[in-house]
Structure formats: structure tokens, C-alpha cells
N, C-alpha and C positions, 0 to 999 in steps of 0.2 A: 171774713173770708175763711172758708172751711179747708182743712188739710186732709179731709177724708179721701179726696180723689188724688191719687198719686200718678195719674196719667199725664204724661208730658206731651204736648202737641208741638210738632215741629214741621216746618216746610221741608219737603223732599229736596235733597241736594246730593248729587253724585259726588262721592269723595275724590274722584279723579278729575272731572272737568267742571264740577259745580253746576251742571245743568239741573233744571227742576222738572224735566220731562222723562218719563219712563213708561214702558209697557209691561204688562204682566206676562212673564215667561212661564210661570207655573204656579199652581195653587195646591195646597195640601201635599207638598213635596217633602219626602223624608230622605235625609242623607245618611249613609252608613259608611263605615270604614273600620280600619284596624290600626291600632297604635300599640306598638310593642306586642304584647300577647293578649291585649284586650280589644274586643269588638265593641262598636258603639252604633247607635241609631238615634238620630235627632228627633225632636218633636216635629209636628207638621209645620212647614214653613211656606211662606209666599215668596216667590222669586220675582224680582223686577229687573228688567234690563234697560239700562240707560239708552235713550234713543239717539243720543249724540255720539257717545264713544263706545257703547256696547258693554260697559261694566255691569256685572251681575251683583245685585244687592239682595240679601236674605233677611226676612222679617218673621218673627213668630206670630202666634195667633192674636196677641194683644194689639198688634199694629192695625190701624184702620186707615184706609185710603179713600180720598175723595178726588173727584175730578173737577177741575176748574177750567172752563172754556173761556179764553180771553177773546173778546171781540175787538177788532181793530177798525176804528172808524176813520 
């Protein structure tokens, strides 16, 4: 097993309600602000919104998302 790949794959889980369903609320979003006397601007982020409770989750460019449709028979 190779340790070259440091990418960790995890299932999406909302930290508030533990739901695994979210919709994309924004892509390539940059957040800016001011702390004390310094201004900052984040790198581009993807913003997901939990479809159950509305919590916003922020991910950097390294995050990859897949969709999985569950069929109920």
C-alpha cells in the first residue's frame, strides 16, 4: 500500500444534524474580513448547505464531491 496519496475520503456528514445530504450554495467563493488591524481573503471555497437543517459548510479546492442517488425498491 502506497502512502503517496494523502487524500482522505470521507462521507459527507453535517456537524449539526449528521445528515448526509447537501446542496451547493456557491462555488469559487472567497471570504474576506478584518481582524484587529489586518485584512484577509480566503482561497476559493465551495459552500454546501445542509438540506435538513440549513447549516453552511465550507470546503477548499482539494475537496471533491460525488452524488449518489439511492433507489428505494
